[in-house]
N, C-alpha and C positions, 0 to 999 in steps of 0.2 A: 637366321630368322626364317620362320616358316609362315607363308600366307596362303589363304584359301578363300576363294570367292564362292559364295553360296547364293544361287538365284532362287528366289521364292516364287510361288505361283502368283501371276498378276491378279490384282484386285479390280473387278469391273463394277462400276457404280452407274446405274442409269435411272434418270428421273426426268419426266416430262420431255422426252425426246432428246435429252442430252446424255451422252455416254462418256464416262470418264474411265480410262484404263490407267491404273497405277502399277508400274513395275517396281519391285523391291529387290534389292540385292544387299547382302551383308558380307563385308570383308572381315575375315578373322585373321588376326596376326598373332603369332606366338613366338616368343624368343626363349631360347634355353640359356639360362644363366648359370655359370659355374662359379661357386664361391671358393675363394682360396682356402686351402686346408690350414688349420691352425699349426703354427710352427712349434716344434718340440723345443723346450728350453735346453740350453747346453748344461753340461755338468757344472761348469763354473757358476752359471746363473742359479742352478739348484743349490749348490753349496752356499751361495750367498743368501738365498732365501731361508735355508735351514739355520744359518748363523744368526740372521736377524730375528727369526722366530724364537730361537733359544734365548737370545738376549732379552727379548720382550717378555718371555715367560719367567726368566730369572727375576726381572724387575717386578713383575706382577706378583710372583710368589713371595717376595720379600714384604709386600705390603700387609699390614695387620688386618685380620678379618677376611682375607681373600679366600681362605680355605672353606669358609662357610657358604660362599655363594659361587655360582658357576662362572659368571663374568667372562673375561677374556681367556681364562685358563681352561674353560670347559669343565670345571670342577676337579681337575687333576691337580695333584700336588707334586707330580714328577715332571721335570723339565722336558723330557723327551715326549711323553704323552701329550703334554700341553702344546709343544711345538708342532706336533703332527697335525693338529687342528688349524694351525696358521699357515701351513705350507700347502701349495697348490697340488692338485691331484697328479699332474704329470711329473712332479718332483717327488713322488711317493708320499705325499701328505694324505690326509683322510679323503675318501671318495666323496664326490659331490653328488647330491641328489638332483638329477636333471629334470625331475618332475614327471618321468615316464613310468613310475612305479604304479602298479595296479593295486589299489587298496584291497585288503582282504575283508570279507563281510564281518561286521561286528567289531572291527578295529578302528579306533580313533586315531586320526593323524593331526 
């Protein structure tokens, strides 16, 4: 923790023979906070994530009319392509847009 005392110029107010001197100081305190790094998933956790994603995709692709809408499958009719959208980025799923993309002029997002 870092602290710094800043003294400001005193304020002098005088009226009808009475003088008031006000001294002002500001104490600034700053603390450096270190957030824990996100833990990488283990191979076993990633394998389980892929297995569950493939299972969900197989079930969704069996439903009638699913190929006509994007829904949970992302519009894919292939189990692997569908599963990639359900698996986290650290487990080699689709990349996540973290919102720090700079839009190009004239492009809608």
